[in-house]
A tleap script that builds the chain and sets N, CA, C and O, in Angstrom:
source leaprc.protein.ff14SB
mol = sequence {
  NMET LYS LEU SER GLU LEU PRO ARG ARG THR
  ALA ALA THR VAL ASP ALA VAL GLU ASP GLN
  SER PRO ASN ASP ALA ILE ALA ARG ARG LEU
  ARG GLU LEU GLY PHE VAL ARG GLY GLU ARG
  VAL GLU VAL MET ALA ALA GLY PRO VAL ALA
  ARG GLU PRO LEU LEU VAL GLN VAL GLY PHE
  THR ARG PHE ALA LEU ARG ARG THR GLU ALA
  ALA ARG VAL GLN VAL LEU LEU ASP ASP ALA
  VAL ALA GLY ALA VAL CALA
}
set mol.1.N position { 1.368 -1.288 -0.128 }
set mol.1.CA position { 0.229 -0.258 0.349 }
set mol.1.C position { 0.488 1.292 0.271 }
set mol.1.O position { 1.092 1.890 1.162 }
set mol.2.N position { 0.032 1.849 -0.758 }
set mol.2.CA position { 1.634 2.988 -0.629 }
set mol.2.C position { 0.856 3.861 0.087 }
set mol.2.O position { -0.368 3.913 -0.042 }
set mol.3.N position { 1.756 4.838 1.145 }
set mol.3.CA position { 1.236 6.056 1.616 }
set mol.3.C position { 0.422 6.855 2.083 }
set mol.3.O position { 0.044 7.224 3.195 }
set mol.4.N position { 0.135 7.138 0.640 }
set mol.4.CA position { -0.388 8.174 0.254 }
set mol.4.C position { -2.296 7.637 0.490 }
set mol.4.O position { -3.278 8.312 0.802 }
set mol.5.N position { -2.177 6.479 0.237 }
set mol.5.CA position { -3.413 5.888 0.422 }
set mol.5.C position { -4.147 5.171 1.723 }
set mol.5.O position { -5.114 4.435 1.921 }
set mol.6.N position { -2.864 5.981 2.672 }
set mol.6.CA position { -2.856 4.711 4.446 }
set mol.6.C position { -4.304 5.682 4.620 }
set mol.6.O position { -4.446 6.740 4.007 }
set mol.7.N position { -5.182 5.200 5.428 }
set mol.7.CA position { -6.233 6.419 5.874 }
set mol.7.C position { -5.196 6.787 7.070 }
set mol.7.O position { -4.194 6.280 7.574 }
set mol.8.N position { -6.142 8.170 7.278 }
set mol.8.CA position { -5.653 8.498 8.523 }
set mol.8.C position { -5.389 7.904 10.041 }
set mol.8.O position { -6.372 7.528 10.680 }
set mol.9.N position { -4.362 7.836 10.496 }
set mol.9.CA position { -4.228 8.030 12.000 }
set mol.9.C position { -4.718 6.420 11.371 }
set mol.9.O position { -5.877 6.237 11.745 }
set mol.10.N position { -4.368 5.587 10.801 }
set mol.10.CA position { -3.531 4.066 11.271 }
set mol.10.C position { -2.142 3.997 11.311 }
set mol.10.O position { -1.432 4.820 10.733 }
set mol.11.N position { -1.813 3.276 11.811 }
set mol.11.CA position { -0.745 2.584 12.330 }
set mol.11.C position { -0.403 1.927 10.890 }
set mol.11.O position { -1.260 1.453 10.145 }
set mol.12.N position { 1.704 1.997 10.471 }
set mol.12.CA position { 1.826 1.420 9.263 }
set mol.12.C position { 4.009 1.464 9.557 }
set mol.12.O position { 4.873 2.127 10.130 }
set mol.13.N position { 3.879 0.498 8.860 }
set mol.13.CA position { 5.354 0.138 9.056 }
set mol.13.C position { 6.142 0.103 7.661 }
set mol.13.O position { 6.299 -0.883 6.942 }
set mol.14.N position { 6.783 1.926 7.361 }
set mol.14.CA position { 7.740 1.810 5.873 }
set mol.14.C position { 8.116 0.334 4.939 }
set mol.14.O position { 9.100 -0.362 5.186 }
set mol.15.N position { 7.661 0.200 4.437 }
set mol.15.CA position { 8.076 -0.952 3.853 }
set mol.15.C position { 9.584 -0.495 2.579 }
set mol.15.O position { 10.679 -1.045 2.468 }
set mol.16.N position { 9.074 0.542 1.910 }
set mol.16.CA position { 10.323 0.634 0.706 }
set mol.16.C position { 10.043 2.182 0.574 }
set mol.16.O position { 9.068 2.585 1.209 }
set mol.17.N position { 10.852 3.231 -0.258 }
set mol.17.CA position { 10.876 4.082 -1.246 }
set mol.17.C position { 11.342 3.663 -2.188 }
set mol.17.O position { 12.503 3.270 -2.304 }
set mol.18.N position { 10.057 3.695 -3.445 }
set mol.18.CA position { 10.190 3.894 -4.611 }
set mol.18.C position { 11.669 5.046 -5.417 }
set mol.18.O position { 11.638 6.258 -5.203 }
set mol.19.N position { 12.523 4.579 -6.063 }
set mol.19.CA position { 12.808 5.213 -6.672 }
set mol.19.C position { 12.383 5.656 -8.670 }
set mol.19.O position { 12.512 4.927 -9.654 }
set mol.20.N position { 11.956 6.883 -8.592 }
set mol.20.CA position { 11.006 6.846 -9.971 }
set mol.20.C position { 12.638 7.314 -11.360 }
set mol.20.O position { 12.452 7.620 -12.537 }
set mol.21.N position { 13.713 7.231 -10.824 }
set mol.21.CA position { 14.536 7.231 -11.901 }
set mol.21.C position { 15.871 7.336 -10.819 }
set mol.21.O position { 15.876 7.722 -9.650 }
set mol.22.N position { 17.501 6.616 -12.058 }
set mol.22.CA position { 18.663 7.197 -11.078 }
set mol.22.C position { 18.970 8.447 -10.506 }
set mol.22.O position { 19.017 9.518 -11.111 }
set mol.23.N position { 19.203 8.231 -9.161 }
set mol.23.CA position { 19.484 9.503 -8.417 }
set mol.23.C position { 18.653 10.086 -8.344 }
set mol.23.O position { 18.845 11.302 -8.358 }
set mol.24.N position { 17.256 9.582 -8.225 }
set mol.24.CA position { 16.071 10.690 -7.662 }
set mol.24.C position { 16.174 11.167 -6.839 }
set mol.24.O position { 16.315 10.551 -5.783 }
set mol.25.N position { 16.156 12.473 -6.891 }
set mol.25.CA position { 16.276 13.117 -5.445 }
set mol.25.C position { 15.473 13.123 -4.865 }
set mol.25.O position { 15.722 12.992 -3.667 }
set mol.26.N position { 14.412 13.231 -5.148 }
set mol.26.CA position { 13.140 12.850 -3.592 }
set mol.26.C position { 13.293 11.653 -2.872 }
set mol.26.O position { 13.560 11.611 -1.671 }
set mol.27.N position { 13.084 10.455 -3.771 }
set mol.27.CA position { 13.001 9.024 -3.078 }
set mol.27.C position { 14.539 9.817 -1.520 }
set mol.27.O position { 14.250 10.107 -0.358 }
set mol.28.N position { 16.295 9.946 -2.316 }
set mol.28.CA position { 17.074 10.074 -1.664 }
set mol.28.C position { 16.642 11.070 -0.033 }
set mol.28.O position { 16.906 10.790 1.137 }
set mol.29.N position { 15.859 12.335 -0.660 }
set mol.29.CA position { 15.545 12.927 0.553 }
set mol.29.C position { 14.418 12.207 1.401 }
set mol.29.O position { 14.554 12.250 2.624 }
set mol.30.N position { 13.360 11.573 0.898 }
set mol.30.CA position { 12.885 11.003 1.895 }
set mol.30.C position { 13.338 10.170 2.805 }
set mol.30.O position { 13.074 10.070 4.003 }
set mol.31.N position { 14.259 9.405 1.913 }
set mol.31.CA position { 15.007 8.338 2.934 }
set mol.31.C position { 15.504 9.151 4.032 }
set mol.31.O position { 15.021 9.004 5.155 }
set mol.32.N position { 16.876 10.407 3.697 }
set mol.32.CA position { 16.891 11.288 4.627 }
set mol.32.C position { 16.042 11.023 5.836 }
set mol.32.O position { 16.089 10.216 6.765 }
set mol.33.N position { 15.165 12.111 5.439 }
set mol.33.CA position { 13.901 12.685 6.674 }
set mol.33.C position { 13.997 11.676 7.359 }
set mol.33.O position { 14.077 11.986 8.547 }
set mol.34.N position { 14.057 9.729 7.049 }
set mol.34.CA position { 13.482 8.914 7.938 }
set mol.34.C position { 12.762 8.010 7.362 }
set mol.34.O position { 12.711 7.010 8.079 }
set mol.35.N position { 12.067 7.873 6.213 }
set mol.35.CA position { 11.212 6.998 5.732 }
set mol.35.C position { 12.328 5.848 5.391 }
set mol.35.O position { 12.881 5.869 4.291 }
set mol.36.N position { 12.578 5.057 6.154 }
set mol.36.CA position { 13.086 3.869 5.860 }
set mol.36.C position { 12.949 2.561 6.756 }
set mol.36.O position { 12.827 2.503 7.979 }
set mol.37.N position { 12.998 1.580 5.876 }
set mol.37.CA position { 12.458 0.596 6.421 }
set mol.37.C position { 12.513 -0.334 7.770 }
set mol.37.O position { 13.524 -0.574 8.429 }
set mol.38.N position { 11.393 -0.725 7.982 }
set mol.38.CA position { 10.808 -0.716 9.608 }
set mol.38.C position { 10.479 0.294 10.538 }
set mol.38.O position { 10.093 0.082 11.688 }
set mol.39.N position { 10.718 1.920 9.760 }
set mol.39.CA position { 10.413 3.176 10.759 }
set mol.39.C position { 8.701 2.759 10.693 }
set mol.39.O position { 8.116 2.251 9.737 }
set mol.40.N position { 7.994 3.241 12.342 }
set mol.40.CA position { 7.100 3.647 11.871 }
set mol.40.C position { 6.466 4.389 11.210 }
set mol.40.O position { 7.216 5.192 10.656 }
set mol.41.N position { 5.140 4.584 10.906 }
set mol.41.CA position { 4.752 5.933 10.576 }
set mol.41.C position { 3.179 6.421 10.100 }
set mol.41.O position { 2.840 5.943 9.018 }
set mol.42.N position { 2.298 7.203 10.687 }
set mol.42.CA position { 1.050 7.042 9.812 }
set mol.42.C position { 0.623 9.055 9.557 }
set mol.42.O position { 1.277 9.944 10.102 }
set mol.43.N position { -0.047 9.190 9.039 }
set mol.43.CA position { -0.722 10.265 8.367 }
set mol.43.C position { -1.661 10.951 9.370 }
set mol.43.O position { -2.822 10.544 9.341 }
set mol.44.N position { -1.451 11.643 10.001 }
set mol.44.CA position { -2.430 12.594 11.024 }
set mol.44.C position { -3.350 13.531 10.365 }
set mol.44.O position { -4.433 13.750 10.907 }
set mol.45.N position { -2.972 14.256 8.981 }
set mol.45.CA position { -4.059 14.906 8.632 }
set mol.45.C position { -3.597 15.085 7.388 }
set mol.45.O position { -2.653 14.338 7.130 }
set mol.46.N position { -3.941 15.854 6.464 }
set mol.46.CA position { -4.968 16.213 5.149 }
set mol.46.C position { -5.050 17.756 5.036 }
set mol.46.O position { -5.519 18.415 5.965 }
set mol.47.N position { -4.745 18.141 4.274 }
set mol.47.CA position { -5.564 19.805 3.902 }
set mol.47.C position { -6.612 19.446 2.855 }
set mol.47.O position { -6.828 18.577 2.011 }
set mol.48.N position { -7.398 21.067 3.565 }
set mol.48.CA position { -8.676 21.823 2.708 }
set mol.48.C position { -8.438 21.040 1.391 }
set mol.48.O position { -9.105 20.181 0.815 }
set mol.49.N position { -7.168 21.682 1.098 }
set mol.49.CA position { -7.893 21.675 -1.076 }
set mol.49.C position { -7.424 21.035 -1.132 }
set mol.49.O position { -6.209 21.141 -0.962 }
set mol.50.N position { -8.148 19.599 -1.480 }
set mol.50.CA position { -7.722 18.516 -2.693 }
set mol.50.C position { -7.367 17.736 -1.350 }
set mol.50.O position { -7.479 16.569 -1.728 }
set mol.51.N position { -6.943 17.680 0.226 }
set mol.51.CA position { -6.515 16.319 0.434 }
set mol.51.C position { -5.289 16.591 0.531 }
set mol.51.O position { -4.449 15.732 0.799 }
set mol.52.N position { -4.847 18.596 0.198 }
set mol.52.CA position { -2.719 17.996 0.198 }
set mol.52.C position { -2.939 19.380 1.168 }
set mol.52.O position { -4.024 19.954 1.251 }
set mol.53.N position { -1.519 19.874 1.994 }
set mol.53.CA position { -0.315 18.731 2.143 }
set mol.53.C position { -0.899 17.633 2.905 }
set mol.53.O position { -1.952 17.971 3.445 }
set mol.54.N position { -0.443 16.054 3.186 }
set mol.54.CA position { -0.874 15.423 4.479 }
set mol.54.C position { 0.291 15.506 5.286 }
set mol.54.O position { 1.444 15.510 4.855 }
set mol.55.N position { -0.067 15.573 6.513 }
set mol.55.CA position { 0.629 15.293 6.920 }
set mol.55.C position { 1.378 14.275 7.913 }
set mol.55.O position { 0.573 13.649 8.603 }
set mol.56.N position { 1.867 14.161 7.999 }
set mol.56.CA position { 2.810 13.366 8.226 }
set mol.56.C position { 3.410 12.674 9.253 }
set mol.56.O position { 3.903 13.575 9.932 }
set mol.57.N position { 3.770 11.232 9.984 }
set mol.57.CA position { 4.345 11.519 11.533 }
set mol.57.C position { 5.563 10.269 10.874 }
set mol.57.O position { 5.272 9.260 10.230 }
set mol.58.N position { 6.638 10.630 11.189 }
set mol.58.CA position { 7.337 8.910 10.937 }
set mol.58.C position { 8.498 9.191 11.941 }
set mol.58.O position { 9.385 10.045 11.913 }
set mol.59.N position { 8.166 8.047 12.982 }
set mol.59.CA position { 9.289 8.344 14.408 }
set mol.59.C position { 7.883 9.096 14.843 }
set mol.59.O position { 6.683 8.971 14.599 }
set mol.60.N position { 8.896 10.108 15.775 }
set mol.60.CA position { 8.566 11.073 16.150 }
set mol.60.C position { 8.709 12.265 15.895 }
set mol.60.O position { 8.975 13.090 16.770 }
set mol.61.N position { 8.518 12.625 14.349 }
set mol.61.CA position { 9.178 13.590 13.718 }
set mol.61.C position { 7.769 13.648 12.657 }
set mol.61.O position { 7.283 12.604 12.222 }
set mol.62.N position { 7.219 14.971 12.326 }
set mol.62.CA position { 6.245 15.129 11.401 }
set mol.62.C position { 7.207 16.111 10.538 }
set mol.62.O position { 8.211 16.819 10.618 }
set mol.63.N position { 5.832 15.493 9.345 }
set mol.63.CA position { 6.498 16.040 7.622 }
set mol.63.C position { 4.937 16.482 6.886 }
set mol.63.O position { 3.973 15.735 6.718 }
set mol.64.N position { 5.074 18.126 6.478 }
set mol.64.CA position { 4.153 17.805 5.227 }
set mol.64.C position { 4.591 17.293 4.218 }
set mol.64.O position { 5.781 17.573 4.071 }
set mol.65.N position { 4.063 16.475 3.204 }
set mol.65.CA position { 4.025 15.804 2.037 }
set mol.65.C position { 3.176 16.189 1.398 }
set mol.65.O position { 2.023 16.303 1.812 }
set mol.66.N position { 3.701 16.585 -0.189 }
set mol.66.CA position { 2.891 16.074 -1.174 }
set mol.66.C position { 1.793 14.775 -1.289 }
set mol.66.O position { 2.221 13.807 -0.660 }
set mol.67.N position { 0.588 14.546 -1.891 }
set mol.67.CA position { 0.306 13.237 -2.405 }
set mol.67.C position { 1.327 12.685 -3.686 }
set mol.67.O position { 1.023 11.636 -4.252 }
set mol.68.N position { 2.105 13.172 -3.952 }
set mol.68.CA position { 3.264 12.932 -5.266 }
set mol.68.C position { 4.264 11.609 -4.653 }
set mol.68.O position { 4.531 10.438 -4.921 }
set mol.69.N position { 4.660 12.871 -3.467 }
set mol.69.CA position { 6.199 12.593 -2.727 }
set mol.69.C position { 5.280 11.192 -2.109 }
set mol.69.O position { 5.339 10.122 -2.716 }
set mol.70.N position { 4.490 11.339 -0.915 }
set mol.70.CA position { 3.340 10.278 -0.182 }
set mol.70.C position { 3.785 9.214 -1.129 }
set mol.70.O position { 4.650 8.370 -0.897 }
set mol.71.N position { 2.936 9.384 -2.468 }
set mol.71.CA position { 2.833 8.105 -2.879 }
set mol.71.C position { 3.877 6.833 -3.185 }
set mol.71.O position { 3.745 5.609 -3.179 }
set mol.72.N position { 5.017 7.779 -3.466 }
set mol.72.CA position { 6.314 6.697 -3.259 }
set mol.72.C position { 7.218 6.019 -2.349 }
set mol.72.O position { 8.323 5.483 -2.262 }
set mol.73.N position { 6.027 6.367 -1.636 }
set mol.73.CA position { 6.149 5.218 0.343 }
set mol.73.C position { 5.491 4.190 0.368 }
set mol.73.O position { 4.300 3.880 0.393 }
set mol.74.N position { 6.703 3.576 0.353 }
set mol.74.CA position { 4.978 1.703 0.419 }
set mol.74.C position { 5.071 1.288 1.492 }
set mol.74.O position { 6.199 0.997 1.890 }
set mol.75.N position { 4.083 1.132 2.241 }
set mol.75.CA position { 3.999 0.874 3.801 }
set mol.75.C position { 3.438 -0.725 4.123 }
set mol.75.O position { 3.061 -1.366 3.141 }
set mol.76.N position { 3.379 -1.345 5.406 }
set mol.76.CA position { 2.975 -2.445 5.910 }
set mol.76.C position { 1.925 -1.978 7.420 }
set mol.76.O position { 2.055 -1.653 8.600 }
set mol.77.N position { 0.841 -2.233 6.347 }
set mol.77.CA position { -0.120 -2.177 7.756 }
set mol.77.C position { -0.051 -3.223 8.841 }
set mol.77.O position { -0.141 -4.440 8.675 }
set mol.78.N position { 0.152 -2.453 10.183 }
set mol.78.CA position { 0.754 -3.233 11.267 }
set mol.78.C position { -0.539 -4.564 11.630 }
set mol.78.O position { -1.730 -4.647 11.333 }
set mol.79.N position { 0.171 -5.246 12.211 }
set mol.79.CA position { -1.137 -6.813 12.415 }
set mol.79.C position { -1.975 -6.526 13.211 }
set mol.79.O position { -2.472 -7.493 13.787 }
set mol.80.N position { -2.330 -5.585 13.473 }
set mol.80.CA position { -3.386 -5.476 14.435 }
set mol.80.C position { -4.755 -4.691 13.647 }
set mol.80.O position { -5.976 -4.726 13.800 }
set mol.81.N position { -3.904 -4.055 12.829 }
set mol.81.CA position { -4.681 -3.104 11.635 }
set mol.81.C position { -5.479 -4.116 10.794 }
set mol.81.O position { -6.648 -4.300 10.454 }
set mol.82.N position { -4.034 -4.790 10.594 }
set mol.82.CA position { -4.414 -6.170 8.958 }
set mol.82.C position { -5.778 -6.885 9.649 }
set mol.82.O position { -6.926 -7.034 9.229 }
set mol.83.N position { -5.055 -7.282 11.005 }
set mol.83.CA position { -6.553 -8.316 11.486 }
set mol.83.C position { -7.489 -7.804 10.844 }
set mol.83.O position { -7.991 -8.318 9.844 }
set mol.84.N position { -7.913 -6.465 11.478 }
set mol.84.CA position { -9.124 -5.693 12.045 }
set mol.84.C position { -9.747 -5.824 9.995 }
set mol.84.O position { -10.873 -6.184 9.652 }
set mol.85.N position { -8.961 -5.539 9.333 }
set mol.85.CA position { -9.008 -5.580 7.911 }
set mol.85.C position { -10.107 -6.236 7.512 }
set mol.85.O position { -11.256 -5.938 7.186 }
set mol.86.N position { -9.046 -7.824 7.691 }
set mol.86.CA position { -9.123 -8.742 6.585 }
set mol.86.C position { -9.675 -9.208 7.384 }
set mol.86.O position { -10.201 -10.308 7.212 }
savepdb mol mol.pdb
quit
């Protein structure tokens, strides 16, 4: 699942950040900000216009991301949430 598709206030874990080209600056920056495999992530809120930007918490830090940026982050739902959805 993509981070941009994650429902608000749903805990997930980062699986990967997708590179769209070699030396992808945005993907590299996302990794530098802490979007790395195994890190806990949650969408806290969405903006009022076109639901942009997304307020995303990774670890204990919050960032505002465009939906196109959030779509590059692949996440896995936490076990408790995945069991409730299934």
